[in-house]
PDB file of N, CA, C and O in Angstrom:
ATOM      1  N   MET A   1     -12.989 -19.069 -11.177  1.00  0.00           N
ATOM      2  CA  MET A   1     -12.750 -18.839  -9.722  1.00  0.00           C
ATOM      3  C   MET A   1     -11.467 -18.088  -9.508  1.00  0.00           C
ATOM      4  O   MET A   1     -11.407 -17.173  -8.685  1.00  0.00           O
ATOM      5  N   ARG A   2     -10.438 -18.461 -10.238  1.00  0.00           N
ATOM      6  CA  ARG A   2      -9.146 -17.863  -9.979  1.00  0.00           C
ATOM      7  C   ARG A   2      -9.150 -16.345 -10.302  1.00  0.00           C
ATOM      8  O   ARG A   2      -8.540 -15.540  -9.599  1.00  0.00           O
ATOM      9  N   TRP A   3      -9.885 -15.982 -11.432  1.00  0.00           N
ATOM     10  CA  TRP A   3      -9.966 -14.588 -11.728  1.00  0.00           C
ATOM     11  C   TRP A   3     -10.712 -13.818 -10.771  1.00  0.00           C
ATOM     12  O   TRP A   3     -10.382 -12.649 -10.570  1.00  0.00           O
ATOM     13  N   ALA A   4     -11.812 -14.406 -10.073  1.00  0.00           N
ATOM     14  CA  ALA A   4     -12.630 -13.641  -9.116  1.00  0.00           C
ATOM     15  C   ALA A   4     -11.739 -13.380  -7.877  1.00  0.00           C
ATOM     16  O   ALA A   4     -11.820 -12.301  -7.290  1.00  0.00           O
ATOM     17  N   LYS A   5     -10.860 -14.388  -7.455  1.00  0.00           N
ATOM     18  CA  LYS A   5     -10.080 -14.211  -6.366  1.00  0.00           C
ATOM     19  C   LYS A   5      -9.032 -13.124  -6.549  1.00  0.00           C
ATOM     20  O   LYS A   5      -8.741 -12.346  -5.640  1.00  0.00           O
ATOM     21  N   MET A   6      -8.444 -13.096  -7.824  1.00  0.00           N
ATOM     22  CA  MET A   6      -7.538 -12.082  -8.187  1.00  0.00           C
ATOM     23  C   MET A   6      -8.087 -10.720  -8.171  1.00  0.00           C
ATOM     24  O   MET A   6      -7.418  -9.772  -7.758  1.00  0.00           O
ATOM     25  N   ARG A   7      -9.284 -10.598  -8.609  1.00  0.00           N
ATOM     26  CA  ARG A   7      -9.874  -9.313  -8.618  1.00  0.00           C
ATOM     27  C   ARG A   7     -10.216  -8.776  -7.214  1.00  0.00           C
ATOM     28  O   ARG A   7     -10.149  -7.578  -6.937  1.00  0.00           O
ATOM     29  N   CYS A   8     -10.582  -9.729  -6.352  1.00  0.00           N
ATOM     30  CA  CYS A   8     -10.762  -9.402  -4.998  1.00  0.00           C
ATOM     31  C   CYS A   8      -9.549  -8.910  -4.240  1.00  0.00           C
ATOM     32  O   CYS A   8      -9.626  -8.066  -3.347  1.00  0.00           O
ATOM     33  N   ARG A   9      -8.422  -9.482  -4.641  1.00  0.00           N
ATOM     34  CA  ARG A   9      -7.068  -9.259  -4.034  1.00  0.00           C
ATOM     35  C   ARG A   9      -6.719  -7.852  -4.524  1.00  0.00           C
ATOM     36  O   ARG A   9      -6.293  -7.013  -3.729  1.00  0.00           O
ATOM     37  N   ILE A  10      -6.904  -7.569  -5.892  1.00  0.00           N
ATOM     38  CA  ILE A  10      -6.514  -6.295  -6.347  1.00  0.00           C
ATOM     39  C   ILE A  10      -7.339  -5.172  -5.811  1.00  0.00           C
ATOM     40  O   ILE A  10      -6.823  -4.079  -5.574  1.00  0.00           O
ATOM     41  N   GLU A  11      -8.629  -5.416  -5.612  1.00  0.00           N
ATOM     42  CA  GLU A  11      -9.473  -4.368  -4.980  1.00  0.00           C
ATOM     43  C   GLU A  11      -9.059  -4.142  -3.450  1.00  0.00           C
ATOM     44  O   GLU A  11      -9.166  -3.030  -2.932  1.00  0.00           O
ATOM     45  N   HIS A  12      -8.611  -5.191  -2.800  1.00  0.00           N
ATOM     46  CA  HIS A  12      -8.196  -5.099  -1.379  1.00  0.00           C
ATOM     47  C   HIS A  12      -6.898  -4.300  -1.343  1.00  0.00           C
ATOM     48  O   HIS A  12      -6.739  -3.406  -0.513  1.00  0.00           O
ATOM     49  N   ASP A  13      -5.979  -4.620  -2.236  1.00  0.00           N
ATOM     50  CA  ASP A  13      -4.646  -3.886  -2.335  1.00  0.00           C
ATOM     51  C   ASP A  13      -4.941  -2.396  -2.607  1.00  0.00           C
ATOM     52  O   ASP A  13      -4.444  -1.506  -1.917  1.00  0.00           O
ATOM     53  N   HIS A  14      -5.772  -2.163  -3.642  1.00  0.00           N
ATOM     54  CA  HIS A  14      -5.980  -0.757  -3.971  1.00  0.00           C
ATOM     55  C   HIS A  14      -6.566   0.073  -2.897  1.00  0.00           C
ATOM     56  O   HIS A  14      -6.185   1.228  -2.707  1.00  0.00           O
ATOM     57  N   ARG A  15      -7.579  -0.553  -2.123  1.00  0.00           N
ATOM     58  CA  ARG A  15      -8.177   0.055  -0.999  1.00  0.00           C
ATOM     59  C   ARG A  15      -7.139   0.417   0.016  1.00  0.00           C
ATOM     60  O   ARG A  15      -7.071   1.537   0.522  1.00  0.00           O
ATOM     61  N   GLU A  16      -6.294  -0.627   0.305  1.00  0.00           N
ATOM     62  CA  GLU A  16      -5.131  -0.406   1.290  1.00  0.00           C
ATOM     63  C   GLU A  16      -4.206   0.708   0.901  1.00  0.00           C
ATOM     64  O   GLU A  16      -3.731   1.494   1.720  1.00  0.00           O
ATOM     65  N   LEU A  17      -3.982   0.736  -0.339  1.00  0.00           N
ATOM     66  CA  LEU A  17      -3.027   1.838  -0.845  1.00  0.00           C
ATOM     67  C   LEU A  17      -3.668   3.200  -0.694  1.00  0.00           C
ATOM     68  O   LEU A  17      -2.990   4.158  -0.322  1.00  0.00           O
ATOM     69  N   LYS A  18      -4.981   3.315  -0.977  1.00  0.00           N
ATOM     70  CA  LYS A  18      -5.565   4.611  -0.876  1.00  0.00           C
ATOM     71  C   LYS A  18      -5.938   5.093   0.477  1.00  0.00           C
ATOM     72  O   LYS A  18      -5.756   6.257   0.834  1.00  0.00           O
ATOM     73  N   HIS A  19      -6.508   4.097   1.281  1.00  0.00           N
ATOM     74  CA  HIS A  19      -6.880   4.572   2.600  1.00  0.00           C
ATOM     75  C   HIS A  19      -5.944   4.410   3.760  1.00  0.00           C
ATOM     76  O   HIS A  19      -5.886   5.214   4.691  1.00  0.00           O
ATOM     77  N   GLY A  20      -5.164   3.254   3.647  1.00  0.00           N
ATOM     78  CA  GLY A  20      -4.279   2.905   4.666  1.00  0.00           C
ATOM     79  C   GLY A  20      -2.898   3.622   4.580  1.00  0.00           C
ATOM     80  O   GLY A  20      -2.300   4.028   5.576  1.00  0.00           O
ATOM     81  N   LEU A  21      -2.432   3.744   3.271  1.00  0.00           N
ATOM     82  CA  LEU A  21      -1.085   4.280   3.146  1.00  0.00           C
ATOM     83  C   LEU A  21      -1.081   5.638   2.435  1.00  0.00           C
ATOM     84  O   LEU A  21       0.001   6.175   2.198  1.00  0.00           O
ATOM     85  N   GLY A  22      -2.241   6.226   2.078  1.00  0.00           N
ATOM     86  CA  GLY A  22      -2.251   7.531   1.632  1.00  0.00           C
ATOM     87  C   GLY A  22      -1.877   7.814   0.201  1.00  0.00           C
ATOM     88  O   GLY A  22      -1.312   8.866  -0.098  1.00  0.00           O
ATOM     89  N   LEU A  23      -2.202   6.833  -0.744  1.00  0.00           N
ATOM     90  CA  LEU A  23      -1.878   7.062  -2.163  1.00  0.00           C
ATOM     91  C   LEU A  23      -2.666   8.270  -2.629  1.00  0.00           C
ATOM     92  O   LEU A  23      -2.151   9.042  -3.438  1.00  0.00           O
ATOM     93  N   ASP A  24      -3.906   8.477  -2.153  1.00  0.00           N
ATOM     94  CA  ASP A  24      -4.765   9.528  -2.781  1.00  0.00           C
ATOM     95  C   ASP A  24      -4.490  10.920  -2.135  1.00  0.00           C
ATOM     96  O   ASP A  24      -5.142  11.896  -2.506  1.00  0.00           O
ATOM     97  N   HIS A  25      -3.553  11.019  -1.193  1.00  0.00           N
ATOM     98  CA  HIS A  25      -3.291  12.354  -0.499  1.00  0.00           C
ATOM     99  C   HIS A  25      -2.292  13.203  -1.258  1.00  0.00           C
ATOM    100  O   HIS A  25      -2.062  14.325  -0.808  1.00  0.00           O
ATOM    101  N   PHE A  26      -1.702  12.820  -2.306  1.00  0.00           N
ATOM    102  CA  PHE A  26      -0.763  13.659  -3.047  1.00  0.00           C
ATOM    103  C   PHE A  26      -1.540  14.785  -3.783  1.00  0.00           C
ATOM    104  O   PHE A  26      -2.507  14.535  -4.504  1.00  0.00           O
ATOM    105  N   GLU A  27      -1.079  16.002  -3.569  1.00  0.00           N
ATOM    106  CA  GLU A  27      -1.700  17.194  -4.170  1.00  0.00           C
ATOM    107  C   GLU A  27      -0.726  17.994  -4.877  1.00  0.00           C
ATOM    108  O   GLU A  27      -0.981  19.180  -5.085  1.00  0.00           O
ATOM    109  N   GLY A  28       0.389  17.471  -5.282  1.00  0.00           N
ATOM    110  CA  GLY A  28       1.416  18.234  -6.053  1.00  0.00           C
ATOM    111  C   GLY A  28       1.050  18.424  -7.482  1.00  0.00           C
ATOM    112  O   GLY A  28       0.011  17.963  -7.954  1.00  0.00           O
ATOM    113  N   ARG A  29       1.951  19.137  -8.192  1.00  0.00           N
ATOM    114  CA  ARG A  29       1.686  19.551  -9.571  1.00  0.00           C
ATOM    115  C   ARG A  29       2.601  18.877 -10.554  1.00  0.00           C
ATOM    116  O   ARG A  29       2.300  18.820 -11.746  1.00  0.00           O
ATOM    117  N   SER A  30       3.699  18.373 -10.083  1.00  0.00           N
ATOM    118  CA  SER A  30       4.742  17.805 -11.072  1.00  0.00           C
ATOM    119  C   SER A  30       4.603  16.261 -11.205  1.00  0.00           C
ATOM    120  O   SER A  30       4.169  15.543 -10.303  1.00  0.00           O
ATOM    121  N   TRP A  31       4.991  15.854 -12.348  1.00  0.00           N
ATOM    122  CA  TRP A  31       4.921  14.423 -12.493  1.00  0.00           C
ATOM    123  C   TRP A  31       6.001  13.701 -11.652  1.00  0.00           C
ATOM    124  O   TRP A  31       5.784  12.600 -11.147  1.00  0.00           O
ATOM    125  N   ARG A  32       7.083  14.312 -11.530  1.00  0.00           N
ATOM    126  CA  ARG A  32       8.164  13.797 -10.659  1.00  0.00           C
ATOM    127  C   ARG A  32       7.769  13.687  -9.199  1.00  0.00           C
ATOM    128  O   ARG A  32       8.146  12.716  -8.544  1.00  0.00           O
ATOM    129  N   GLY A  33       7.036  14.630  -8.672  1.00  0.00           N
ATOM    130  CA  GLY A  33       6.591  14.536  -7.248  1.00  0.00           C
ATOM    131  C   GLY A  33       5.597  13.493  -7.103  1.00  0.00           C
ATOM    132  O   GLY A  33       5.605  12.791  -6.092  1.00  0.00           O
ATOM    133  N   GLY A  34       4.740  13.329  -8.025  1.00  0.00           N
ATOM    134  CA  GLY A  34       3.722  12.282  -8.050  1.00  0.00           C
ATOM    135  C   GLY A  34       4.292  10.874  -8.129  1.00  0.00           C
ATOM    136  O   GLY A  34       3.841   9.915  -7.503  1.00  0.00           O
ATOM    137  N   HIS A  35       5.390  10.843  -9.011  1.00  0.00           N
ATOM    138  CA  HIS A  35       6.063   9.538  -9.098  1.00  0.00           C
ATOM    139  C   HIS A  35       6.777   9.188  -7.810  1.00  0.00           C
ATOM    140  O   HIS A  35       6.811   8.017  -7.430  1.00  0.00           O
ATOM    141  N   HIS A  36       7.336  10.147  -7.141  1.00  0.00           N
ATOM    142  CA  HIS A  36       8.063   9.870  -5.921  1.00  0.00           C
ATOM    143  C   HIS A  36       7.075   9.391  -4.829  1.00  0.00           C
ATOM    144  O   HIS A  36       7.386   8.541  -3.995  1.00  0.00           O
ATOM    145  N   HIS A  37       5.821  10.013  -4.891  1.00  0.00           N
ATOM    146  CA  HIS A  37       4.884   9.719  -3.869  1.00  0.00           C
ATOM    147  C   HIS A  37       4.408   8.266  -4.062  1.00  0.00           C
ATOM    148  O   HIS A  37       4.324   7.464  -3.132  1.00  0.00           O
ATOM    149  N   VAL A  38       4.110   7.998  -5.322  1.00  0.00           N
ATOM    150  CA  VAL A  38       3.605   6.463  -5.659  1.00  0.00           C
ATOM    151  C   VAL A  38       4.732   5.495  -5.295  1.00  0.00           C
ATOM    152  O   VAL A  38       4.473   4.426  -4.743  1.00  0.00           O
ATOM    153  N   THR A  39       5.974   5.858  -5.598  1.00  0.00           N
ATOM    154  CA  THR A  39       7.070   4.906  -5.348  1.00  0.00           C
ATOM    155  C   THR A  39       7.188   4.711  -3.814  1.00  0.00           C
ATOM    156  O   THR A  39       7.398   3.577  -3.384  1.00  0.00           O
ATOM    157  N   LEU A  40       7.066   5.730  -2.997  1.00  0.00           N
ATOM    158  CA  LEU A  40       7.217   5.511  -1.550  1.00  0.00           C
ATOM    159  C   LEU A  40       5.981   4.827  -1.004  1.00  0.00           C
ATOM    160  O   LEU A  40       6.164   4.064  -0.056  1.00  0.00           O
ATOM    161  N   VAL A  41       4.763   4.985  -1.458  1.00  0.00           N
ATOM    162  CA  VAL A  41       3.703   4.276  -0.967  1.00  0.00           C
ATOM    163  C   VAL A  41       3.722   2.898  -1.520  1.00  0.00           C
ATOM    164  O   VAL A  41       3.170   2.038  -0.833  1.00  0.00           O
ATOM    165  N   THR A  42       4.228   2.564  -2.571  1.00  0.00           N
ATOM    166  CA  THR A  42       4.382   1.148  -3.037  1.00  0.00           C
ATOM    167  C   THR A  42       5.454   0.426  -2.258  1.00  0.00           C
ATOM    168  O   THR A  42       5.312  -0.760  -1.960  1.00  0.00           O
ATOM    169  N   ALA A  43       6.556   1.139  -1.912  1.00  0.00           N
ATOM    170  CA  ALA A  43       7.596   0.575  -0.998  1.00  0.00           C
ATOM    171  C   ALA A  43       7.020   0.297   0.414  1.00  0.00           C
ATOM    172  O   ALA A  43       7.376  -0.710   1.027  1.00  0.00           O
ATOM    173  N   ALA A  44       6.187   1.124   0.904  1.00  0.00           N
ATOM    174  CA  ALA A  44       5.474   0.957   2.235  1.00  0.00           C
ATOM    175  C   ALA A  44       4.604  -0.372   2.142  1.00  0.00           C
ATOM    176  O   ALA A  44       4.604  -1.234   3.020  1.00  0.00           O
ATOM    177  N   GLN A  45       3.950  -0.422   1.105  1.00  0.00           N
ATOM    178  CA  GLN A  45       3.074  -1.625   0.905  1.00  0.00           C
ATOM    179  C   GLN A  45       3.821  -2.878   0.807  1.00  0.00           C
ATOM    180  O   GLN A  45       3.327  -3.917   1.247  1.00  0.00           O
ATOM    181  N   ALA A  46       5.059  -2.853   0.223  1.00  0.00           N
ATOM    182  CA  ALA A  46       5.908  -4.089   0.114  1.00  0.00           C
ATOM    183  C   ALA A  46       6.452  -4.342   1.607  1.00  0.00           C
ATOM    184  O   ALA A  46       6.580  -5.502   2.000  1.00  0.00           O
ATOM    185  N   PHE A  47       6.754  -3.310   2.394  1.00  0.00           N
ATOM    186  CA  PHE A  47       7.309  -3.480   3.669  1.00  0.00           C
ATOM    187  C   PHE A  47       6.278  -4.046   4.626  1.00  0.00           C
ATOM    188  O   PHE A  47       6.647  -4.807   5.519  1.00  0.00           O
ATOM    189  N   LEU A  48       4.968  -3.702   4.480  1.00  0.00           N
ATOM    190  CA  LEU A  48       4.103  -4.064   5.554  1.00  0.00           C
ATOM    191  C   LEU A  48       3.929  -5.582   5.844  1.00  0.00           C
ATOM    192  O   LEU A  48       3.795  -5.957   7.009  1.00  0.00           O
ATOM    193  N   PRO A  49       3.928  -6.443   4.832  1.00  0.00           N
ATOM    194  CA  PRO A  49       3.769  -7.880   5.134  1.00  0.00           C
ATOM    195  C   PRO A  49       5.037  -8.328   5.955  1.00  0.00           C
ATOM    196  O   PRO A  49       4.922  -9.117   6.893  1.00  0.00           O
ATOM    197  N   LEU A  50       6.127  -7.853   5.613  1.00  0.00           N
ATOM    198  CA  LEU A  50       7.330  -8.139   6.410  1.00  0.00           C
ATOM    199  C   LEU A  50       7.209  -7.731   7.906  1.00  0.00           C
ATOM    200  O   LEU A  50       7.569  -8.481   8.814  1.00  0.00           O
ATOM    201  N   HIS A  51       6.721  -6.588   8.090  1.00  0.00           N
ATOM    202  CA  HIS A  51       6.586  -6.025   9.497  1.00  0.00           C
ATOM    203  C   HIS A  51       5.525  -6.687  10.123  1.00  0.00           C
ATOM    204  O   HIS A  51       5.686  -6.882  11.327  1.00  0.00           O
ATOM    205  N   ARG A  52       4.327  -7.143   9.548  1.00  0.00           N
ATOM    206  CA  ARG A  52       3.302  -7.779  10.236  1.00  0.00           C
ATOM    207  C   ARG A  52       3.612  -9.149  10.658  1.00  0.00           C
ATOM    208  O   ARG A  52       3.109  -9.608  11.683  1.00  0.00           O
ATOM    209  N   ASN A  53       4.452  -9.854   9.889  1.00  0.00           N
ATOM    210  CA  ASN A  53       4.856 -11.239  10.224  1.00  0.00           C
ATOM    211  C   ASN A  53       6.119 -11.417  11.027  1.00  0.00           C
ATOM    212  O   ASN A  53       6.537 -12.544  11.295  1.00  0.00           O
ATOM    213  N   ASP A  54       6.724 -10.330  11.409  1.00  0.00           N
ATOM    214  CA  ASP A  54       7.854 -10.407  12.193  1.00  0.00           C
ATOM    215  C   ASP A  54       7.517 -10.691  13.734  1.00  0.00           C
ATOM    216  O   ASP A  54       6.808  -9.896  14.350  1.00  0.00           O
ATOM    217  N   PRO A  55       8.005 -11.768  14.308  1.00  0.00           N
ATOM    218  CA  PRO A  55       7.629 -12.059  15.659  1.00  0.00           C
ATOM    219  C   PRO A  55       8.261 -11.182  16.703  1.00  0.00           C
ATOM    220  O   PRO A  55       7.794 -11.139  17.841  1.00  0.00           O
ATOM    221  N   LYS A  56       9.337 -10.464  16.335  1.00  0.00           N
ATOM    222  CA  LYS A  56      10.023  -9.594  17.297  1.00  0.00           C
ATOM    223  C   LYS A  56       9.256  -8.227  17.516  1.00  0.00           C
ATOM    224  O   LYS A  56       9.542  -7.511  18.475  1.00  0.00           O
ATOM    225  N   VAL A  57       8.367  -7.916  16.691  1.00  0.00           N
ATOM    226  CA  VAL A  57       7.553  -6.576  16.715  1.00  0.00           C
ATOM    227  C   VAL A  57       6.484  -6.786  17.708  1.00  0.00           C
ATOM    228  O   VAL A  57       5.718  -7.744  17.599  1.00  0.00           O
ATOM    229  N   PRO A  58       6.391  -5.894  18.719  1.00  0.00           N
ATOM    230  CA  PRO A  58       5.341  -5.994  19.627  1.00  0.00           C
ATOM    231  C   PRO A  58       3.967  -5.666  19.025  1.00  0.00           C
ATOM    232  O   PRO A  58       3.890  -4.838  18.117  1.00  0.00           O
ATOM    233  N   ALA A  59       2.894  -6.283  19.496  1.00  0.00           N
ATOM    234  CA  ALA A  59       1.516  -6.018  18.940  1.00  0.00           C
ATOM    235  C   ALA A  59       1.114  -4.668  19.431  1.00  0.00           C
ATOM    236  O   ALA A  59       1.446  -4.278  20.551  1.00  0.00           O
ATOM    237  N   PRO A  60       0.339  -3.883  18.530  1.00  0.00           N
ATOM    238  CA  PRO A  60      -0.132  -2.610  18.881  1.00  0.00           C
ATOM    239  C   PRO A  60      -1.061  -2.692  20.063  1.00  0.00           C
ATOM    240  O   PRO A  60      -1.747  -3.696  20.256  1.00  0.00           O
ATOM    241  N   VAL A  61      -1.089  -1.609  20.881  1.00  0.00           N
ATOM    242  CA  VAL A  61      -1.906  -1.593  22.111  1.00  0.00           C
ATOM    243  C   VAL A  61      -3.250  -0.932  21.784  1.00  0.00           C
ATOM    244  O   VAL A  61      -4.104  -0.804  22.661  1.00  0.00           O
TER     245      VAL A  61
END
């Protein structure tokens, strides 16, 4: 059961990275540019839970 839950979480995170944060939008040609893009998307994903749980942030309209 633990493996099934982990797989579901991984699929959810991958879907969020691709569709919500734009991981699949990179169209560059260099490895360095792709690495920078993946790093920024991953940093944004790490920031989202902190932003969502902050009581000071107003709810979106």
